[in-house]
MITI-245402 format. One record per residue (C-alpha): residue number from 1; x, y, z. Coordinates in nm, 2 decimals. Layout:
# MITI-245402
@num = NUM | x = X | y = Y | z = Z
...
This chain:
# MITI-245402
@num = 1 | x = 10.23 | y = 9.42 | z = 13.04
@num = 2 | x = 10.22 | y = 9.51 | z = 12.67
@num = 3 | x = 10.28 | y = 9.26 | z = 12.41
@num = 4 | x = 10.41 | y = 9.35 | z = 12.06
@num = 5 | x = 10.43 | y = 9.16 | z = 11.73
@num = 6 | x = 10.59 | y = 9.29 | z = 11.43
@num = 7 | x = 10.51 | y = 9.18 | z = 11.05
@num = 8 | x = 10.57 | y = 9.30 | z = 10.71
@num = 9 | x = 10.95 | y = 9.27 | z = 10.69
@num = 10 | x = 11.13 | y = 9.15 | z = 10.38
@num = 11 | x = 11.37 | y = 9.21 | z = 10.09
@num = 12 | x = 11.35 | y = 9.53 | z = 9.84
@num = 13 | x = 11.57 | y = 9.69 | z = 9.61
@num = 14 | x = 11.71 | y = 10.03 | z = 9.68
@num = 15 | x = 11.46 | y = 10.31 | z = 9.65
@num = 16 | x = 11.15 | y = 10.08 | z = 9.72
@num = 17 | x = 10.92 | y = 10.07 | z = 10.01
@num = 18 | x = 10.79 | y = 9.88 | z = 10.28
@num = 19 | x = 10.55 | y = 9.89 | z = 10.55
@num = 20 | x = 10.62 | y = 9.72 | z = 10.88
@num = 21 | x = 10.32 | y = 9.67 | z = 11.13
@num = 22 | x = 10.30 | y = 9.64 | z = 11.50
@num = 23 | x = 10.00 | y = 9.46 | z = 11.67
@num = 24 | x = 9.98 | y = 9.63 | z = 12.02
@num = 25 | x = 9.79 | y = 9.44 | z = 12.31
@num = 26 | x = 9.77 | y = 9.46 | z = 12.68
@num = 27 | x = 9.77 | y = 9.75 | z = 12.94
@num = 28 | x = 9.78 | y = 10.07 | z = 12.70
@num = 29 | x = 9.63 | y = 10.38 | z = 12.72
@num = 30 | x = 9.68 | y = 10.76 | z = 12.65
@num = 31 | x = 10.04 | y = 10.77 | z = 12.79
@num = 32 | x = 10.17 | y = 10.45 | z = 12.59
@num = 33 | x = 10.46 | y = 10.54 | z = 12.36
@num = 34 | x = 10.50 | y = 10.29 | z = 12.07
@num = 35 | x = 10.83 | y = 10.31 | z = 11.85
@num = 36 | x = 11.07 | y = 10.13 | z = 11.63
@num = 37 | x = 11.44 | y = 10.06 | z = 11.70
@num = 38 | x = 11.68 | y = 9.89 | z = 11.46
@num = 39 | x = 12.00 | y = 9.68 | z = 11.49
@num = 40 | x = 12.28 | y = 9.59 | z = 11.24
@num = 41 | x = 12.48 | y = 9.29 | z = 11.37
@num = 42 | x = 12.76 | y = 9.43 | z = 11.60
@num = 43 | x = 12.61 | y = 9.75 | z = 11.66
@num = 44 | x = 12.39 | y = 9.90 | z = 11.94
@num = 45 | x = 12.02 | y = 9.92 | z = 11.88
@num = 46 | x = 11.93 | y = 10.29 | z = 11.73
@num = 47 | x = 11.57 | y = 10.44 | z = 11.78
@num = 48 | x = 11.40 | y = 10.52 | z = 11.44
@num = 49 | x = 11.06 | y = 10.68 | z = 11.52
@num = 50 | x = 10.80 | y = 10.68 | z = 11.79
@num = 51 | x = 10.43 | y = 10.79 | z = 11.84
@num = 52 | x = 10.27 | y = 10.90 | z = 12.15
@num = 53 | x = 9.92 | y = 10.75 | z = 12.19
@num = 54 | x = 9.80 | y = 11.06 | z = 12.39
@num = 55 | x = 9.84 | y = 11.31 | z = 12.12
@num = 56 | x = 9.98 | y = 11.12 | z = 11.83
@num = 57 | x = 10.30 | y = 11.31 | z = 11.87
@num = 58 | x = 10.57 | y = 11.16 | z = 11.64
@num = 59 | x = 10.94 | y = 11.15 | z = 11.65
@num = 60 | x = 11.21 | y = 11.06 | z = 11.42
@num = 61 | x = 11.57 | y = 10.99 | z = 11.39
@num = 62 | x = 11.76 | y = 11.24 | z = 11.13
@num = 63 | x = 11.84 | y = 10.94 | z = 10.92
@num = 64 | x = 11.49 | y = 10.86 | z = 10.85
@num = 65 | x = 11.32 | y = 11.20 | z = 10.84
@num = 66 | x = 11.12 | y = 11.26 | z = 10.51
@num = 67 | x = 11.14 | y = 10.88 | z = 10.42
@num = 68 | x = 10.96 | y = 10.70 | z = 10.71
@num = 69 | x = 10.66 | y = 10.77 | z = 10.85
@num = 70 | x = 10.50 | y = 10.62 | z = 11.18
@num = 71 | x = 10.14 | y = 10.60 | z = 11.24
@num = 72 | x = 9.86 | y = 10.41 | z = 11.45
@num = 73 | x = 9.52 | y = 10.32 | z = 11.33
@num = 74 | x = 9.21 | y = 10.45 | z = 11.50
@num = 75 | x = 9.18 | y = 10.17 | z = 11.75
@num = 76 | x = 9.54 | y = 10.21 | z = 11.85
@num = 77 | x = 9.60 | y = 9.84 | z = 11.83
@num = 78 | x = 9.83 | y = 9.87 | z = 11.53
@num = 79 | x = 10.12 | y = 10.09 | z = 11.47
@num = 80 | x = 10.26 | y = 10.11 | z = 11.10
@num = 81 | x = 10.61 | y = 10.22 | z = 10.99
@num = 82 | x = 10.59 | y = 10.31 | z = 10.62
@num = 83 | x = 10.96 | y = 10.30 | z = 10.48
@num = 84 | x = 11.00 | y = 10.48 | z = 10.14
@num = 85 | x = 11.31 | y = 10.55 | z = 9.93
@num = 86 | x = 11.49 | y = 10.28 | z = 10.11
@num = 87 | x = 11.86 | y = 10.26 | z = 10.11
@num = 88 | x = 12.12 | y = 9.96 | z = 10.16
@num = 89 | x = 12.22 | y = 10.12 | z = 10.51
@num = 90 | x = 11.85 | y = 10.06 | z = 10.61
@num = 91 | x = 11.92 | y = 9.72 | z = 10.64
@num = 92 | x = 11.86 | y = 9.61 | z = 10.98
@num = 93 | x = 11.65 | y = 9.40 | z = 11.23
@num = 94 | x = 11.35 | y = 9.60 | z = 11.34
@num = 95 | x = 11.20 | y = 9.61 | z = 11.68
@num = 96 | x = 10.87 | y = 9.72 | z = 11.78
@num = 97 | x = 10.90 | y = 9.88 | z = 12.12
@num = 98 | x = 10.66 | y = 10.01 | z = 12.38
@num = 99 | x = 10.67 | y = 10.23 | z = 12.69
@num = 100 | x = 10.48 | y = 10.44 | z = 12.92
@num = 101 | x = 10.55 | y = 10.84 | z = 12.97
@num = 102 | x = 10.40 | y = 11.09 | z = 13.17
@num = 103 | x = 10.51 | y = 11.37 | z = 12.91
@num = 104 | x = 10.51 | y = 11.30 | z = 12.53
@num = 105 | x = 10.86 | y = 11.44 | z = 12.49
@num = 106 | x = 10.99 | y = 11.13 | z = 12.67
@num = 107 | x = 10.86 | y = 10.93 | z = 12.37
@num = 108 | x = 11.16 | y = 11.03 | z = 12.16
@num = 109 | x = 11.36 | y = 10.75 | z = 12.12
@num = 110 | x = 11.71 | y = 10.82 | z = 12.23
@num = 111 | x = 11.80 | y = 10.47 | z = 12.40
@num = 112 | x = 11.68 | y = 10.14 | z = 12.42
@num = 113 | x = 11.66 | y = 10.15 | z = 12.81
@num = 114 | x = 11.37 | y = 10.38 | z = 12.78
@num = 115 | x = 11.15 | y = 10.11 | z = 12.67
@num = 116 | x = 11.02 | y = 9.80 | z = 12.88
@num = 117 | x = 10.85 | y = 9.63 | z = 12.63
@num = 118 | x = 10.99 | y = 9.47 | z = 12.30
@num = 119 | x = 10.87 | y = 9.27 | z = 12.00
@num = 120 | x = 11.09 | y = 8.97 | z = 11.87
@num = 121 | x = 11.24 | y = 9.15 | z = 11.57
@num = 122 | x = 11.17 | y = 9.14 | z = 11.22
@num = 123 | x = 11.42 | y = 9.15 | z = 10.92
@num = 124 | x = 11.45 | y = 9.43 | z = 10.66
@num = 125 | x = 11.68 | y = 9.39 | z = 10.37
@num = 126 | x = 11.75 | y = 9.64 | z = 10.10
@num = 127 | x = 12.00 | y = 9.56 | z = 9.81
@num = 128 | x = 12.16 | y = 9.80 | z = 9.60
């Protein structure tokens, strides 16, 4: 079991920045992948970014490349999502997710069924 608790959401104007944090606990290891999905009401959840604990490989959705950065602290107990140059279309509920994969490339967040563990979600609102 892996437990995930998100923090750091809120409201910001377009062009601003926010940093989300995900506190990770439980049965984690080098094959753990931690990521972020987001969901707009009425739409499916979309993978935004992920990081593979074993080698710190990172993956990003095209819509956030160059603006968002995922990282983990030295203890690997907290994963951050630094969001810069925010746009109104980034408005969504953001979920921290976790899964265990043998190969780091499987960490790329293609679909919500990949990840067995989910946080409660946190709201990010970007106003124009």
